[in-house]
Biopython code that builds the backbone (N, CA, C, O; Angstrom):
import numpy as np
from Bio.PDB.StructureBuilder import StructureBuilder

atoms = [
    (1, "UNK", "N", (43.588, 22.340, -31.548)),
    (1, "UNK", "CA", (43.305, 22.297, -30.128)),
    (1, "UNK", "C", (42.986, 20.848, -29.734)),
    (1, "UNK", "O", (42.189, 20.185, -30.398)),
    (2, "UNK", "N", (43.591, 20.370, -28.685)),
    (2, "UNK", "CA", (43.373, 19.020, -28.196)),
    (2, "UNK", "C", (42.483, 19.094, -26.968)),
    (2, "UNK", "O", (42.769, 19.832, -26.025)),
    (3, "UNK", "N", (41.406, 18.326, -26.984)),
    (3, "UNK", "CA", (40.501, 18.312, -25.828)),
    (3, "UNK", "C", (40.894, 17.179, -24.904)),
    (3, "UNK", "O", (41.052, 16.035, -25.331)),
    (4, "UNK", "N", (41.045, 17.501, -23.660)),
    (4, "UNK", "CA", (41.396, 16.485, -22.675)),
    (4, "UNK", "C", (40.206, 16.233, -21.770)),
    (4, "UNK", "O", (39.474, 17.148, -21.393)),
    (5, "UNK", "N", (40.036, 14.963, -21.433)),
    (5, "UNK", "CA", (38.980, 14.621, -20.479)),
    (5, "UNK", "C", (39.492, 14.909, -19.084)),
    (5, "UNK", "O", (40.615, 14.546, -18.735)),
    (6, "UNK", "N", (38.667, 15.559, -18.297)),
    (6, "UNK", "CA", (39.058, 15.915, -16.938)),
    (6, "UNK", "C", (38.630, 14.884, -15.909)),
    (6, "UNK", "O", (38.896, 15.046, -14.719)),
    (7, "UNK", "N", (37.980, 13.842, -16.351)),
    (7, "UNK", "CA", (37.496, 12.822, -15.445)),
    (7, "UNK", "C", (37.916, 11.447, -15.946)),
    (7, "UNK", "O", (38.106, 11.239, -17.145)),
    (8, "UNK", "N", (38.058, 10.520, -15.018)),
    (8, "UNK", "CA", (38.419, 9.168, -15.413)),
    (8, "UNK", "C", (37.187, 8.304, -15.652)),
    (8, "UNK", "O", (37.301, 7.163, -16.100)),
    (9, "UNK", "N", (36.008, 8.847, -15.352)),
    (9, "UNK", "CA", (34.764, 8.108, -15.584)),
    (9, "UNK", "C", (34.496, 7.981, -17.074)),
    (9, "UNK", "O", (34.801, 8.892, -17.844)),
    (10, "UNK", "N", (33.931, 6.862, -17.479)),
    (10, "UNK", "CA", (33.516, 6.761, -18.887)),
    (10, "UNK", "C", (32.487, 7.843, -19.213)),
    (10, "UNK", "O", (31.722, 8.251, -18.340)),
    (11, "UNK", "N", (32.465, 8.294, -20.422)),
    (11, "UNK", "CA", (31.575, 9.379, -20.837)),
    (11, "UNK", "C", (30.122, 9.043, -20.543)),
    (11, "UNK", "O", (29.382, 9.901, -20.063)),
    (12, "UNK", "N", (29.696, 7.822, -20.818)),
    (12, "UNK", "CA", (28.287, 7.476, -20.643)),
    (12, "UNK", "C", (27.872, 7.502, -19.174)),
    (12, "UNK", "O", (26.682, 7.630, -18.885)),
    (13, "UNK", "N", (28.802, 7.385, -18.250)),
    (13, "UNK", "CA", (28.475, 7.363, -16.829)),
    (13, "UNK", "C", (28.353, 8.763, -16.223)),
    (13, "UNK", "O", (27.676, 8.933, -15.209)),
    (14, "UNK", "N", (28.981, 9.741, -16.811)),
    (14, "UNK", "CA", (28.947, 11.079, -16.222)),
    (14, "UNK", "C", (27.537, 11.640, -16.126)),
    (14, "UNK", "O", (27.241, 12.366, -15.177)),
    (15, "UNK", "N", (26.667, 11.335, -17.059)),
    (15, "UNK", "CA", (25.309, 11.853, -17.047)),
    (15, "UNK", "C", (24.374, 11.087, -16.140)),
    (15, "UNK", "O", (23.216, 11.476, -15.989)),
    (16, "UNK", "N", (24.841, 10.006, -15.528)),
    (16, "UNK", "CA", (23.983, 9.127, -14.741)),
    (16, "UNK", "C", (23.954, 9.469, -13.258)),
    (16, "UNK", "O", (23.426, 8.694, -12.460)),
    (17, "UNK", "N", (24.506, 10.603, -12.876)),
    (17, "UNK", "CA", (24.546, 10.950, -11.459)),
    (17, "UNK", "C", (23.153, 10.996, -10.855)),
    (17, "UNK", "O", (22.962, 10.512, -9.740)),
    (18, "UNK", "N", (22.191, 11.548, -11.536)),
    (18, "UNK", "CA", (20.826, 11.605, -11.045)),
    (18, "UNK", "C", (20.229, 10.233, -10.858)),
    (18, "UNK", "O", (19.481, 9.998, -9.909)),
    (19, "UNK", "N", (20.554, 9.328, -11.754)),
    (19, "UNK", "CA", (20.051, 7.960, -11.647)),
    (19, "UNK", "C", (20.647, 7.241, -10.449)),
    (19, "UNK", "O", (19.967, 6.470, -9.772)),
    (20, "UNK", "N", (21.909, 7.497, -10.195)),
    (20, "UNK", "CA", (22.556, 6.885, -9.026)),
    (20, "UNK", "C", (21.866, 7.364, -7.756)),
    (20, "UNK", "O", (21.589, 6.571, -6.856)),
    (21, "UNK", "N", (21.594, 8.644, -7.689)),
    (21, "UNK", "CA", (20.904, 9.213, -6.526)),
    (21, "UNK", "C", (19.521, 8.583, -6.341)),
    (21, "UNK", "O", (19.135, 8.241, -5.224)),
    (22, "UNK", "N", (18.785, 8.432, -7.432)),
    (22, "UNK", "CA", (17.450, 7.833, -7.365)),
    (22, "UNK", "C", (17.538, 6.386, -6.905)),
    (22, "UNK", "O", (16.723, 5.944, -6.096)),
    (23, "UNK", "N", (18.520, 5.642, -7.412)),
    (23, "UNK", "CA", (18.696, 4.246, -6.972)),
    (23, "UNK", "C", (19.000, 4.177, -5.483)),
    (23, "UNK", "O", (18.485, 3.308, -4.780)),
    (24, "UNK", "N", (19.828, 5.083, -5.005)),
    (24, "UNK", "CA", (20.148, 5.115, -3.575)),
    (24, "UNK", "C", (18.924, 5.467, -2.736)),
    (24, "UNK", "O", (18.698, 4.876, -1.681)),
    (25, "UNK", "N", (18.146, 6.419, -3.201)),
    (25, "UNK", "CA", (16.921, 6.778, -2.489)),
    (25, "UNK", "C", (15.949, 5.609, -2.438)),
    (25, "UNK", "O", (15.352, 5.342, -1.395)),
    (26, "UNK", "N", (15.786, 4.912, -3.558)),
    (26, "UNK", "CA", (14.885, 3.756, -3.581)),
    (26, "UNK", "C", (15.342, 2.679, -2.603)),
    (26, "UNK", "O", (14.537, 2.121, -1.857)),
    (27, "UNK", "N", (16.637, 2.394, -2.613)),
    (27, "UNK", "CA", (17.172, 1.378, -1.697)),
    (27, "UNK", "C", (16.958, 1.805, -0.249)),
    (27, "UNK", "O", (16.585, 0.987, 0.592)),
    (28, "UNK", "N", (17.192, 3.083, 0.042)),
    (28, "UNK", "CA", (16.986, 3.595, 1.398)),
    (28, "UNK", "C", (15.529, 3.530, 1.822)),
    (28, "UNK", "O", (15.225, 3.208, 2.970)),
    (29, "UNK", "N", (14.638, 3.832, 0.906)),
    (29, "UNK", "CA", (13.203, 3.772, 1.210)),
    (29, "UNK", "C", (12.793, 2.341, 1.531)),
    (29, "UNK", "O", (12.033, 2.105, 2.471)),
    (30, "UNK", "N", (13.294, 1.387, 0.752)),
    (30, "UNK", "CA", (12.956, -0.013, 1.024)),
    (30, "UNK", "C", (13.500, -0.462, 2.378)),
    (30, "UNK", "O", (12.829, -1.199, 3.101)),
    (31, "UNK", "N", (14.713, -0.021, 2.729)),
    (31, "UNK", "CA", (15.275, -0.356, 4.037)),
    (31, "UNK", "C", (14.499, 0.306, 5.175)),
    (31, "UNK", "O", (14.225, -0.322, 6.197)),
    (32, "UNK", "N", (14.154, 1.562, 4.990)),
    (32, "UNK", "CA", (13.385, 2.276, 6.003)),
    (32, "UNK", "C", (12.025, 1.631, 6.201)),
    (32, "UNK", "O", (11.581, 1.436, 7.332)),
    (33, "UNK", "N", (11.365, 1.302, 5.099)),
    (33, "UNK", "CA", (10.071, 0.631, 5.188)),
    (33, "UNK", "C", (10.177, -0.711, 5.893)),
    (33, "UNK", "O", (9.320, -1.056, 6.707)),
    (34, "UNK", "N", (11.223, -1.469, 5.586)),
    (34, "UNK", "CA", (11.432, -2.774, 6.238)),
    (34, "UNK", "C", (11.673, -2.592, 7.735)),
    (34, "UNK", "O", (11.202, -3.394, 8.541)),
    (35, "UNK", "N", (12.400, -1.549, 8.107)),
    (35, "UNK", "CA", (12.654, -1.309, 9.532)),
    (35, "UNK", "C", (11.370, -0.931, 10.276)),
    (35, "UNK", "O", (11.286, -1.085, 11.494)),
    (36, "UNK", "N", (10.381, -0.440, 9.542)),
    (36, "UNK", "CA", (9.088, -0.110, 10.144)),
    (36, "UNK", "C", (8.124, -1.293, 10.107)),
    (36, "UNK", "O", (7.009, -1.206, 10.622)),
    (37, "UNK", "N", (8.555, -2.401, 9.496)),
    (37, "UNK", "CA", (7.734, -3.601, 9.462)),
    (37, "UNK", "C", (6.934, -3.792, 8.196)),
    (37, "UNK", "O", (6.046, -4.643, 8.155)),
    (38, "UNK", "N", (7.228, -3.015, 7.150)),
    (38, "UNK", "CA", (6.507, -3.129, 5.891)),
    (38, "UNK", "C", (7.291, -3.984, 4.905)),
    (38, "UNK", "O", (8.520, -3.927, 4.870)),
    (39, "UNK", "N", (6.580, -4.779, 4.102)),
    (39, "UNK", "CA", (7.268, -5.547, 3.064)),
    (39, "UNK", "C", (7.472, -4.663, 1.832)),
    (39, "UNK", "O", (6.963, -3.544, 1.765)),
    (40, "UNK", "N", (8.217, -5.177, 0.871)),
    (40, "UNK", "CA", (8.557, -4.403, -0.326)),
    (40, "UNK", "C", (7.313, -3.939, -1.076)),
    (40, "UNK", "O", (7.239, -2.788, -1.505)),
    (41, "UNK", "N", (6.347, -4.823, -1.232)),
    (41, "UNK", "CA", (5.133, -4.471, -1.975)),
    (41, "UNK", "C", (4.376, -3.339, -1.285)),
    (41, "UNK", "O", (3.853, -2.449, -1.955)),
    (42, "UNK", "N", (4.312, -3.364, 0.036)),
    (42, "UNK", "CA", (3.622, -2.296, 0.766)),
    (42, "UNK", "C", (4.357, -0.970, 0.623)),
    (42, "UNK", "O", (3.730, 0.078, 0.471)),
    (43, "UNK", "N", (5.677, -1.015, 0.673)),
    (43, "UNK", "CA", (6.468, 0.218, 0.541)),
    (43, "UNK", "C", (6.302, 0.811, -0.853)),
    (43, "UNK", "O", (6.147, 2.024, -1.002)),
    (44, "UNK", "N", (6.332, -0.034, -1.865)),
    (44, "UNK", "CA", (6.155, 0.447, -3.239)),
    (44, "UNK", "C", (4.760, 1.043, -3.410)),
    (44, "UNK", "O", (4.617, 2.113, -4.001)),
    (45, "UNK", "N", (3.740, 0.372, -2.905)),
    (45, "UNK", "CA", (2.376, 0.896, -2.989)),
    (45, "UNK", "C", (2.219, 2.218, -2.251)),
    (45, "UNK", "O", (1.569, 3.140, -2.744)),
    (46, "UNK", "N", (2.819, 2.303, -1.066)),
    (46, "UNK", "CA", (2.788, 3.545, -0.291)),
    (46, "UNK", "C", (3.472, 4.666, -1.071)),
    (46, "UNK", "O", (2.967, 5.787, -1.133)),
    (47, "UNK", "N", (4.616, 4.358, -1.660)),
    (47, "UNK", "CA", (5.367, 5.358, -2.428)),
    (47, "UNK", "C", (4.564, 5.857, -3.617)),
    (47, "UNK", "O", (4.556, 7.052, -3.912)),
    (48, "UNK", "N", (3.893, 4.944, -4.296)),
    (48, "UNK", "CA", (3.079, 5.348, -5.440)),
    (48, "UNK", "C", (1.899, 6.205, -5.009)),
    (48, "UNK", "O", (1.513, 7.136, -5.715)),
    (49, "UNK", "N", (1.326, 5.892, -3.852)),
    (49, "UNK", "CA", (0.198, 6.691, -3.356)),
    (49, "UNK", "C", (0.653, 8.098, -2.963)),
    (49, "UNK", "O", (-0.046, 9.073, -3.238)),
    (50, "UNK", "N", (1.805, 8.206, -2.330)),
    (50, "UNK", "CA", (2.314, 9.517, -1.900)),
    (50, "UNK", "C", (2.723, 10.365, -3.099)),
    (50, "UNK", "O", (2.396, 11.549, -3.172)),
    (51, "UNK", "N", (3.438, 9.753, -4.033)),
    (51, "UNK", "CA", (3.985, 10.523, -5.153)),
    (51, "UNK", "C", (2.989, 10.712, -6.291)),
    (51, "UNK", "O", (3.113, 11.658, -7.070)),
    (52, "UNK", "N", (2.002, 9.822, -6.397)),
    (52, "UNK", "CA", (1.062, 9.896, -7.506)),
    (52, "UNK", "C", (1.632, 9.353, -8.806)),
    (52, "UNK", "O", (1.064, 9.562, -9.878)),
    (53, "UNK", "N", (2.756, 8.656, -8.706)),
    (53, "UNK", "CA", (3.402, 8.098, -9.889)),
    (53, "UNK", "C", (3.787, 6.648, -9.641)),
    (53, "UNK", "O", (3.879, 6.205, -8.497)),
    (54, "UNK", "N", (4.010, 5.914, -10.728)),
    (54, "UNK", "CA", (4.498, 4.550, -10.612)),
    (54, "UNK", "C", (5.886, 4.569, -9.972)),
    (54, "UNK", "O", (6.632, 5.537, -10.118)),
    (55, "UNK", "N", (6.219, 3.503, -9.271)),
    (55, "UNK", "CA", (7.496, 3.396, -8.552)),
    (55, "UNK", "C", (8.683, 3.694, -9.469)),
    (55, "UNK", "O", (9.576, 4.453, -9.094)),
    (56, "UNK", "N", (8.700, 3.112, -10.653)),
    (56, "UNK", "CA", (9.840, 3.292, -11.564)),
    (56, "UNK", "C", (9.891, 4.696, -12.163)),
    (56, "UNK", "O", (10.925, 5.094, -12.698)),
    (57, "UNK", "N", (8.810, 5.446, -12.086)),
    (57, "UNK", "CA", (8.782, 6.795, -12.652)),
    (57, "UNK", "C", (9.056, 7.876, -11.611)),
    (57, "UNK", "O", (9.164, 9.052, -11.957)),
    (58, "UNK", "N", (9.168, 7.494, -10.351)),
    (58, "UNK", "CA", (9.428, 8.458, -9.282)),
    (58, "UNK", "C", (10.829, 9.029, -9.423)),
    (58, "UNK", "O", (11.803, 8.295, -9.589)),
    (59, "UNK", "N", (10.912, 10.338, -9.354)),
    (59, "UNK", "CA", (12.205, 11.016, -9.395)),
    (59, "UNK", "C", (12.686, 11.329, -7.985)),
    (59, "UNK", "O", (12.058, 10.941, -7.000)),
    (60, "UNK", "N", (13.783, 12.019, -7.904)),
    (60, "UNK", "CA", (14.381, 12.351, -6.614)),
    (60, "UNK", "C", (13.438, 13.105, -5.690)),
    (60, "UNK", "O", (13.339, 12.784, -4.506)),
    (61, "UNK", "N", (12.745, 14.108, -6.223)),
    (61, "UNK", "CA", (11.832, 14.899, -5.396)),
    (61, "UNK", "C", (10.709, 14.032, -4.845)),
    (61, "UNK", "O", (10.365, 14.126, -3.667)),
    (62, "UNK", "N", (10.137, 13.183, -5.704)),
    (62, "UNK", "CA", (9.054, 12.287, -5.282)),
    (62, "UNK", "C", (9.526, 11.365, -4.165)),
    (62, "UNK", "O", (8.829, 11.176, -3.169)),
    (63, "UNK", "N", (10.706, 10.796, -4.336)),
    (63, "UNK", "CA", (11.229, 9.861, -3.352)),
    (63, "UNK", "C", (11.570, 10.559, -2.035)),
    (63, "UNK", "O", (11.433, 9.965, -0.966)),
    (64, "UNK", "N", (12.008, 11.804, -2.105)),
    (64, "UNK", "CA", (12.268, 12.559, -0.877)),
    (64, "UNK", "C", (10.977, 12.795, -0.099)),
    (64, "UNK", "O", (10.987, 12.783, 1.132)),
    (65, "UNK", "N", (9.867, 13.007, -0.803)),
    (65, "UNK", "CA", (8.570, 13.135, -0.136)),
    (65, "UNK", "C", (8.197, 11.837, 0.574)),
    (65, "UNK", "O", (7.667, 11.860, 1.684)),
    (66, "UNK", "N", (8.476, 10.710, -0.068)),
    (66, "UNK", "CA", (8.186, 9.409, 0.531)),
    (66, "UNK", "C", (9.016, 9.209, 1.789)),
    (66, "UNK", "O", (8.507, 8.729, 2.801)),
    (67, "UNK", "N", (10.295, 9.575, 1.732)),
    (67, "UNK", "CA", (11.169, 9.463, 2.911)),
    (67, "UNK", "C", (10.606, 10.293, 4.057)),
    (67, "UNK", "O", (10.582, 9.840, 5.202)),
    (68, "UNK", "N", (10.156, 11.500, 3.756)),
    (68, "UNK", "CA", (9.581, 12.373, 4.788)),
    (68, "UNK", "C", (8.377, 11.724, 5.444)),
    (68, "UNK", "O", (8.254, 11.733, 6.669)),
    (69, "UNK", "N", (7.487, 11.161, 4.635)),
    (69, "UNK", "CA", (6.280, 10.528, 5.183)),
    (69, "UNK", "C", (6.611, 9.272, 5.989)),
    (69, "UNK", "O", (6.022, 9.039, 7.044)),
    (70, "UNK", "N", (7.551, 8.461, 5.498)),
    (70, "UNK", "CA", (7.955, 7.272, 6.262)),
    (70, "UNK", "C", (8.605, 7.672, 7.583)),
    (70, "UNK", "O", (8.407, 7.006, 8.599)),
    (71, "UNK", "N", (9.370, 8.742, 7.573)),
    (71, "UNK", "CA", (9.990, 9.227, 8.809)),
    (71, "UNK", "C", (8.919, 9.685, 9.806)),
    (71, "UNK", "O", (9.045, 9.455, 11.008)),
    (72, "UNK", "N", (7.878, 10.326, 9.304)),
    (72, "UNK", "CA", (6.772, 10.729, 10.191)),
    (72, "UNK", "C", (6.098, 9.513, 10.808)),
    (72, "UNK", "O", (5.799, 9.496, 12.003)),
    (73, "UNK", "N", (5.860, 8.493, 9.984)),
    (73, "UNK", "CA", (5.239, 7.267, 10.496)),
    (73, "UNK", "C", (6.135, 6.631, 11.549)),
    (73, "UNK", "O", (5.661, 6.203, 12.601)),
    (74, "UNK", "N", (7.437, 6.572, 11.261)),
    (74, "UNK", "CA", (8.379, 6.011, 12.223)),
    (74, "UNK", "C", (8.388, 6.784, 13.526)),
    (74, "UNK", "O", (8.460, 6.184, 14.599)),
    (75, "UNK", "N", (8.317, 8.099, 13.452)),
    (75, "UNK", "CA", (8.278, 8.928, 14.652)),
    (75, "UNK", "C", (7.023, 8.672, 15.474)),
    (75, "UNK", "O", (7.079, 8.594, 16.701)),
    (76, "UNK", "N", (5.900, 8.544, 14.794)),
    (76, "UNK", "CA", (4.645, 8.249, 15.513)),
    (76, "UNK", "C", (4.699, 6.888, 16.167)),
    (76, "UNK", "O", (4.260, 6.726, 17.305)),
    (77, "UNK", "N", (5.238, 5.900, 15.453)),
    (77, "UNK", "CA", (5.338, 4.553, 16.009)),
    (77, "UNK", "C", (6.234, 4.551, 17.252)),
    (77, "UNK", "O", (5.927, 3.893, 18.246)),
    (78, "UNK", "N", (7.339, 5.288, 17.185)),
    (78, "UNK", "CA", (8.251, 5.363, 18.321)),
    (78, "UNK", "C", (7.582, 6.043, 19.521)),
    (78, "UNK", "O", (7.703, 5.576, 20.653)),
    (79, "UNK", "N", (6.881, 7.142, 19.265)),
    (79, "UNK", "CA", (6.199, 7.849, 20.361)),
    (79, "UNK", "C", (5.109, 6.986, 20.986)),
    (79, "UNK", "O", (4.942, 6.979, 22.205)),
    (80, "UNK", "N", (4.364, 6.255, 20.147)),
    (80, "UNK", "CA", (3.322, 5.367, 20.676)),
    (80, "UNK", "C", (3.923, 4.268, 21.539)),
    (80, "UNK", "O", (3.380, 3.927, 22.590)),
    (81, "UNK", "N", (5.034, 3.722, 21.098)),
    (81, "UNK", "CA", (5.691, 2.664, 21.853)),
    (81, "UNK", "C", (6.213, 3.191, 23.186)),
    (81, "UNK", "O", (6.090, 2.525, 24.214)),
    (82, "UNK", "N", (6.793, 4.383, 23.165)),
    (82, "UNK", "CA", (7.283, 4.999, 24.405)),
    (82, "UNK", "C", (6.125, 5.265, 25.371)),
    (82, "UNK", "O", (6.254, 5.053, 26.577)),
    (83, "UNK", "N", (5.000, 5.727, 24.836)),
    (83, "UNK", "CA", (3.836, 6.006, 25.685)),
    (83, "UNK", "C", (3.300, 4.715, 26.303)),
    (83, "UNK", "O", (2.880, 4.709, 27.460)),
    (84, "UNK", "N", (3.313, 3.638, 25.548)),
    (84, "UNK", "CA", (2.871, 2.354, 26.080)),
    (84, "UNK", "C", (3.790, 1.874, 27.196)),
    (84, "UNK", "O", (3.331, 1.333, 28.201)),
    (85, "UNK", "N", (5.082, 2.075, 27.011)),
    (85, "UNK", "CA", (6.035, 1.647, 28.043)),
    (85, "UNK", "C", (5.888, 2.480, 29.318)),
    (85, "UNK", "O", (6.030, 1.949, 30.419)),
    (86, "UNK", "N", (5.607, 3.767, 29.182)),
    (86, "UNK", "CA", (5.414, 4.619, 30.357)),
    (86, "UNK", "C", (4.126, 4.296, 31.100)),
    (86, "UNK", "O", (4.040, 4.464, 32.316)),
    (87, "UNK", "N", (3.113, 3.823, 30.349)),
    (87, "UNK", "CA", (1.821, 3.525, 30.951)),
    (87, "UNK", "C", (1.859, 2.258, 31.800)),
    (87, "UNK", "O", (0.935, 2.021, 32.579)),
    (88, "UNK", "N", (2.881, 1.457, 31.674)),
    (88, "UNK", "CA", (2.963, 0.199, 32.435)),
    (88, "UNK", "C", (3.318, 0.418, 33.860)),
    (88, "UNK", "O", (3.424, -0.540, 34.624)),
]
sb = StructureBuilder()
sb.init_structure("model")
sb.init_model(0)
sb.init_chain("A")
sb.init_seg("    ")
for serial, (resi, resn, name, xyz) in enumerate(atoms, 1):
    if name == "N":
        sb.init_residue(resn, " ", resi, " ")
    sb.init_atom(name, np.array(xyz, "f"), 0.0, 1.0, " ", f" {name:<3s}", serial, name[0])
structure = sb.get_structure()
């Protein structure tokens, strides 16, 4: 019996899908934090406080929680800014 590979990806890369997702989440979190006015160190510290883990040990679920919290902060900041503009 001859085994054929069904994918053109190298074997070592097929198992890294979760890591790719985590890298994308981390990059997105840093961009989201920067758009809210936070520097990288503040975003990493915030992420560690929310997840309870070191930045490099955060998995997909942990990072999704961080995204949720940053989105809440962004929503509050937007609402506060809108309220200030209406008050003028």
